[in-house]
C-alpha positions as a printed Julia matrix, in Angstrom:
426×3 Matrix{Float64}:
 -14.2    -6.04   29.57
 -10.51   -6.94   29.48
 -10.55   -8.91   32.74
 -13.61  -10.91   31.69
 -11.73  -12.19   28.66
  -8.53  -13.33   30.4
  -8.13  -17.1    30.38
  -5.31  -19.64   30.38
  -3.86  -20.74   27.06
  -5.32  -24.21   27.66
  -8.82  -22.79   28.14
  -8.51  -20.49   25.12
  -7.74  -23.31   22.68
 -10.66  -25.46   23.82
 -12.72  -23.78   21.11
 -10.48  -25.18   18.36
 -11.94  -28.13   16.5
 -10.8   -30.58   13.84
 -10.91  -29.38   10.22
 -10.64  -25.71   11.19
  -8.31  -23.17    9.61
  -6.16  -21.13   12.02
  -4.05  -18.07   11.31
  -0.84  -18.0    13.32
   0.59  -14.53   13.9
   3.83  -13.96   12.06
   7.23  -12.35   12.38
   8.23  -11.71   15.98
   4.58  -11.8    17.06
   3.99  -15.54   17.24
   1.73  -16.46   20.19
   3.96  -19.29   21.35
   2.1   -20.14   24.55
  -1.19  -20.53   22.69
   0.57  -22.58   20.01
   2.05  -24.88   22.66
  -1.42  -25.37   24.18
  -2.81  -26.44   20.81
   0.03  -28.92   20.37
  -0.87  -30.38   23.79
  -4.3   -31.15   22.32
  -2.9   -32.79   19.18
  -4.32  -36.23   19.92
  -7.84  -34.75   20.02
  -7.56  -32.95   16.67
  -7.39  -33.92   13.02
  -6.7   -31.91    9.89
  -6.27  -28.54   11.59
  -4.72  -26.16    9.06
  -2.29  -23.44   10.13
  -2.04  -20.46    7.8
   1.24  -18.6     8.22
   3.34  -16.04    6.4
   6.86  -15.8     7.85
   7.13  -16.56   11.54
  10.12  -16.76   13.84
  10.79  -19.22   16.63
  10.0   -22.88   17.22
   7.34  -24.65   15.18
   6.33  -27.67   17.32
   3.11  -28.16   15.34
   5.14  -28.99   12.23
   6.93  -32.0    13.67
   6.46  -35.17   11.58
   4.58  -36.94   14.39
   1.74  -34.41   14.04
   1.25  -34.88   10.3
  -2.31  -36.23   10.77
  -3.23  -33.57   13.29
  -1.85  -30.37   11.81
  -1.03  -29.18    8.32
   0.69  -26.03    7.15
  -0.58  -23.66    4.48
   2.44  -21.4     4.08
   2.13  -18.1     2.23
   5.88  -17.59    2.69
   8.31  -20.22    3.96
  11.02  -19.69    6.56
  13.62  -22.02    8.05
  11.19  -23.5    10.57
   8.55  -24.38    7.96
  10.79  -25.47    5.1
  11.18  -29.16    6.1
   7.39  -29.6     6.32
   6.81  -28.15    2.86
   9.72  -29.89    1.18
   8.68  -33.27    2.64
   5.05  -32.86    1.54
   3.63  -32.38    5.05
   2.82  -28.77    4.3
   1.56  -26.7     1.38
   2.95  -23.57   -0.22
   0.72  -20.87   -1.7
   2.4   -18.63   -4.29
   0.99  -15.14   -3.68
   2.1   -11.52   -3.67
   2.31  -10.16   -0.14
   0.16   -7.2    -1.16
  -2.73   -9.55   -2.0
  -2.81  -11.64    1.18
  -5.06   -9.35    3.29
  -7.83   -9.4     0.68
  -7.65  -13.2     0.55
  -8.7   -13.19    4.21
 -11.31  -10.46    3.85
 -13.09  -11.78    0.74
 -13.06  -15.42    1.94
 -10.72  -16.7    -0.74
  -8.96  -18.03    2.35
 -11.55  -17.88    5.16
 -10.22  -18.09    8.72
 -11.95  -19.74   11.65
  -9.51  -18.49   14.29
  -6.74  -15.88   14.36
  -4.07  -16.36   17.02
  -2.14  -13.14   17.53
   0.19  -11.37   19.94
  -0.37   -7.75   20.96
   0.76   -5.14   23.46
  -1.23   -4.36   26.62
  -4.16   -2.01   25.96
  -3.83    1.74   26.43
  -6.27    3.79   28.48
  -8.71    3.74   25.55
  -8.7    -0.05   25.28
  -6.54   -0.31   22.14
  -3.77   -2.92   21.86
  -0.95   -2.45   19.36
  -0.01   -5.31   17.06
   3.53   -4.25   17.88
   6.22   -5.6    15.58
   3.9    -7.47   13.21
   1.04   -5.67   11.48
   1.38   -6.64    7.8
  -0.86   -9.69    7.45
  -1.81  -10.18   11.09
  -4.13   -7.21   11.49
  -6.17   -8.18    8.38
  -6.33  -11.79    9.63
  -7.64  -10.65   13.02
 -10.25   -8.48   11.3
 -11.44  -11.35    9.11
 -11.39  -14.35   11.5
 -14.49  -15.55   13.3
 -12.64  -15.85   16.62
  -9.55  -13.99   17.87
  -7.25  -15.41   20.55
  -4.71  -12.81   21.66
  -1.61  -13.18   23.74
  -1.12   -9.86   25.5
   2.62   -9.6    26.02
   3.91   -6.98   28.44
   7.13   -6.87   26.4
   5.49   -6.26   23.02
   6.28   -2.65   22.05
   3.47   -0.25   21.31
   4.23    0.55   17.67
   2.21    3.26   15.97
   0.42    3.49   12.62
  -2.59    1.54   11.35
  -1.62   -0.97   13.99
  -4.28   -1.24   16.68
  -7.13   -3.51   17.73
  -9.66   -2.75   20.46
 -10.11   -5.1    23.38
 -13.76   -5.56   22.37
 -12.56   -7.36   19.21
 -10.62   -9.97   21.19
 -12.53  -13.11   22.18
  -9.91  -14.65   24.47
  -6.92  -13.01   26.15
  -3.87  -14.93   27.38
  -1.48  -12.8    29.41
   2.25  -13.43   28.88
   5.48  -11.63   29.73
   8.49  -12.71   27.68
  11.07  -11.16   25.32
  10.43  -11.24   21.59
  12.63  -13.42   19.37
  15.66  -11.63   17.99
  17.4   -11.64   14.62
  21.15  -12.31   14.62
  23.11   -9.13   13.92
  26.29   -8.84   11.87
  27.8   -11.74    9.95
  28.38   -9.95    6.66
  31.36  -10.93    4.52
  33.62   -8.93    2.22
  31.35  -10.1    -0.62
  28.32   -8.57    1.08
  30.22   -5.37    1.75
  31.19   -5.03   -1.92
  27.6    -5.68   -3.01
  26.49   -3.05   -0.52
  28.98   -0.56   -1.99
  27.77   -1.24   -5.54
  24.17   -0.68   -4.47
  25.08    2.42   -2.47
  26.54    3.93   -5.66
  22.97    3.91   -7.04
  21.56    5.78   -4.01
  21.4     9.58   -3.87
  20.43   12.14   -1.24
  16.69   12.15   -0.56
  16.0     8.64   -1.92
  13.47    6.38   -0.22
  14.7     2.84    0.47
  13.2    -0.62    0.71
  15.83   -2.98    2.07
  14.54   -5.62    4.46
  16.88   -7.52    6.77
  20.03   -9.55    6.26
  23.67   -9.15    5.32
  23.13   -7.26    2.07
  20.68   -4.68    3.5
  23.0    -4.16    6.46
  25.92   -3.68    4.06
  23.98   -1.1     2.06
  23.06    0.87    5.19
  26.69    0.8     6.31
  27.72    2.48    3.03
  25.23    5.38    2.94
  26.28    7.25    6.07
  27.33   10.26    3.99
  23.91   10.67    2.32
  21.32   13.18    3.44
  17.58   12.92    4.1
  17.08    9.28    3.18
  13.65    7.76    3.77
  12.28    4.28    4.44
   9.2     2.66    2.9
   9.77   -1.07    3.31
   8.02   -4.36    3.82
  10.18   -4.73    6.95
  13.26   -3.26    8.56
  15.8    -4.12   11.23
  18.49   -2.58   13.45
  20.45   -1.07   10.59
  18.18    1.97   10.44
  18.63    2.98   14.09
  22.1     4.53   13.89
  21.25    6.3    10.62
  18.15    7.82   12.21
  20.16    8.91   15.25
  22.84   10.44   13.01
  20.3    12.36   10.95
  20.95   10.4     7.75
  17.45    8.86    7.68
  15.09   11.79    8.25
  12.29   10.88    5.81
  11.93   14.63    5.24
  12.1    14.41    1.44
   9.65   11.55    1.07
   6.72   12.42   -1.19
   4.44   10.0     0.67
   4.32   10.03    4.48
   7.1    12.61    4.85
   8.83   12.34    8.21
   7.78    8.71    8.71
   9.38    5.28    8.4
   6.63    3.15    6.87
   6.7    -0.67    7.0
   4.58   -3.75    7.54
   6.65   -5.38   10.27
  10.04   -5.21   11.94
  12.42   -7.83   13.27
  15.74   -7.39   15.01
  17.27   -7.06   18.45
  15.76   -5.89   21.73
  17.37   -2.55   20.9
  15.16   -2.28   17.83
  12.01   -3.14   19.78
  12.86   -0.48   22.36
  13.57    2.02   19.57
  10.18    1.31   17.97
   8.18    1.56   21.18
   5.83    4.55   20.99
   8.21    6.19   18.49
   6.27    8.68   16.35
   8.74    8.38   13.45
   7.55    4.78   12.8
   4.24    3.76   11.24
   3.35    0.12   10.57
   0.5    -0.64    8.18
  -1.1    -3.79    6.7
   0.71   -5.21    3.69
  -2.08   -4.43    1.2
  -1.11   -0.79    1.79
   2.65   -0.96    2.34
   3.2    -3.38   -0.56
   0.67   -1.97   -3.01
   2.76   -1.04   -6.09
   0.55    2.03   -6.62
   1.33    3.23   -3.08
   5.03    2.39   -3.39
   5.25    4.35   -6.66
   4.02    7.5    -4.92
   7.44    7.68   -3.27
   9.66    9.57   -5.72
  13.19    8.13   -6.07
  12.13    4.79   -4.62
  15.07    2.37   -4.36
  13.93   -1.23   -3.89
  16.55   -3.87   -3.09
  15.56   -7.54   -3.21
  17.49  -10.8    -3.29
  17.59  -13.81   -5.59
  18.69  -17.42   -5.57
  19.76  -17.3    -9.21
  19.36  -15.11  -12.3
  19.53  -16.47  -15.84
  21.29  -14.76  -18.73
  18.04  -13.19  -20.0
  17.24  -11.66  -16.61
  14.7   -14.09  -15.19
  14.88  -14.11  -11.38
  14.32  -17.2    -9.26
  13.85  -16.22   -5.62
  11.47  -18.78   -4.1
  12.85  -22.25   -4.88
  15.95  -24.29   -5.54
  14.8   -26.24   -8.56
  11.39  -27.64   -7.58
  12.13  -27.49   -3.83
  10.3   -24.53   -2.3
  12.72  -22.41   -0.3
  10.92  -19.19    0.63
   8.16  -17.49   -1.35
   7.2   -14.61   -3.59
   6.77  -12.24   -0.65
   6.99   -8.57   -1.57
   9.66   -8.73   -4.26
   7.4    -8.16   -7.26
   5.33   -5.59   -5.36
   8.41   -3.45   -4.76
  10.06   -4.12   -8.12
   6.96   -2.86   -9.91
   6.36   -0.02   -7.45
   9.93    1.26   -7.75
   9.81    0.92  -11.55
   6.82    3.27  -11.62
   8.3     5.71   -9.13
   9.64    8.98  -10.53
  13.4     8.38  -10.42
  12.95    4.92   -8.9
  15.34    1.99   -9.21
  14.34   -1.68   -8.68
  17.45   -3.69   -7.8
  18.01   -7.45   -7.56
  21.13   -8.19   -5.5
  22.94  -11.49   -4.98
  26.44  -12.88   -4.48
  27.87  -14.07   -7.78
  28.54  -17.59   -6.46
  27.27  -20.21   -4.03
  28.87  -23.23   -2.35
  32.18  -21.5    -1.59
  32.62  -20.29   -5.14
  31.91  -23.63   -6.79
  28.59  -22.62   -8.34
  27.61  -19.53  -10.3
  24.37  -17.76   -9.39
  24.35  -16.02  -12.75
  23.29  -19.05  -14.77
  22.75  -20.13  -18.36
  19.2   -21.15  -17.5
  17.24  -21.63  -14.3
  17.22  -25.07  -12.73
  14.41  -27.38  -13.92
  11.38  -26.7   -11.75
  12.68  -23.35  -10.49
  10.11  -20.6   -10.04
  10.32  -17.29  -11.88
   9.38  -14.73   -9.25
  10.43  -11.61  -11.16
  10.1   -11.82  -14.93
  12.74  -10.64  -17.35
  10.39   -7.82  -18.31
  10.32   -6.5   -14.75
  14.05   -6.54  -14.05
  15.95   -3.23  -14.14
  19.21   -3.65  -12.18
  21.08   -6.77  -11.12
  23.97   -6.29   -8.7
  26.73   -8.67   -7.58
  30.08   -7.99   -5.93
  31.51   -7.63   -9.46
  29.32   -4.73  -10.55
  25.94   -3.51  -11.74
  24.06   -4.78  -14.8
  21.42   -2.36  -16.1
  18.92   -4.46  -18.06
  15.83   -2.3   -18.57
  15.19   -1.64  -22.23
  18.08   -3.87  -23.26
  18.0    -6.66  -25.85
  18.76  -10.27  -24.98
  22.24   -9.83  -26.48
  22.87   -6.73  -24.38
  21.49   -8.38  -21.23
  23.67  -11.46  -21.71
  26.8    -9.35  -22.07
  25.93   -7.22  -19.04
  25.2   -10.23  -16.82
  28.32  -12.14  -17.87
  30.33   -9.04  -16.91
  29.07   -9.22  -13.3
  29.37  -13.01  -12.99
  32.31  -14.52  -11.12
  35.34  -14.52  -13.46
  35.81  -18.3   -13.29
  32.36  -18.84  -14.85
  32.35  -16.18  -17.54
  33.86  -18.35  -20.27
  31.27  -21.08  -19.69
  28.43  -18.55  -19.74
  29.75  -16.97  -22.93
  30.09  -20.37  -24.62
  26.44  -21.17  -23.83
  25.34  -17.75  -25.09
  27.11  -18.27  -28.41
  25.73  -21.79  -28.81
  22.21  -20.43  -28.41
  22.79  -17.39  -30.64
  22.33  -14.9   -27.81
  25.58  -13.21  -28.81
């Protein structure tokens, strides 16, 4: 069955027609050879729509010269897709990550073709989605046609993370390393934010952190904790050493004890090797991992998410800079609400106090015109900068304003206080 489905990338994409909607596998699981073969056919195609979440690597289909051939429908925007969206050559769909799988399944967003990357099949004929399960498995289940790159270097990651060869229509065999996330690069600011967040973390807590300088800084500060757990939209290399040292054991998790649960992972080759056939790790689709009801079943759930700016009342902008779309809603609200409903949980919004080398405050009098409110002031519990922690839940506007000014950069506090007095906040 497997051998009968193996074709070249060029032959696989012959079935793609103008006006179709294609799902492009995300994260580190982008089928780049299949994508390149579609781009080779650009002159033959018109109005082909690519549906993506967050994907890593080159995006040749989003070059300006292909504007009439291909269009992006981005459910979350990364560096490689941002120019297309901000220039009007692509579209952004605001949506919670937890709700994306059902959009595919119930035909709110029907898919003609899913292009995915998987591991080689095991002796039972099952391929693992490897590093990217979250939205890609549901897309493959919902699409009319599935084109799969079978990559010998895709790790076999466990969980609700498999597809049988019989469900694949075309197989393109490849053998190349997965894209890697840069490691390190944190500053003293990130380290201080990490310390402030770590002060809110106790033995036995379950963490949602993601990847980047702030999550790495948090993980670097919790080496003296015991029996931490992970239930996260994604994770990266920072967990490896803590697992090996016995800090992350997942033993005190109230849901999936003993397991790291996530939707996808992205990091170095070391991470991919660590995840390969590792029974401590379970990847699941994002309608499970990011469901606030599921998240809340983890007692002492600590959710850490980032922001572009936070206004003095606690409104969080995380997806745009003014009207210019920068990223997306992603899983922030899913985890904020899930952690808020967890017994002993803490939803945390973390950000450096300034931008542009200290010239601009990220604690602001009001959000920029056109900026999106991702997390409402009613959902916010903790805001953390390098200057401290503001606890906002249950607090009045006056109390919130005072708490947020106290964690703003000192050079901006007088300006923020003046605005607050002018508007009778304080």
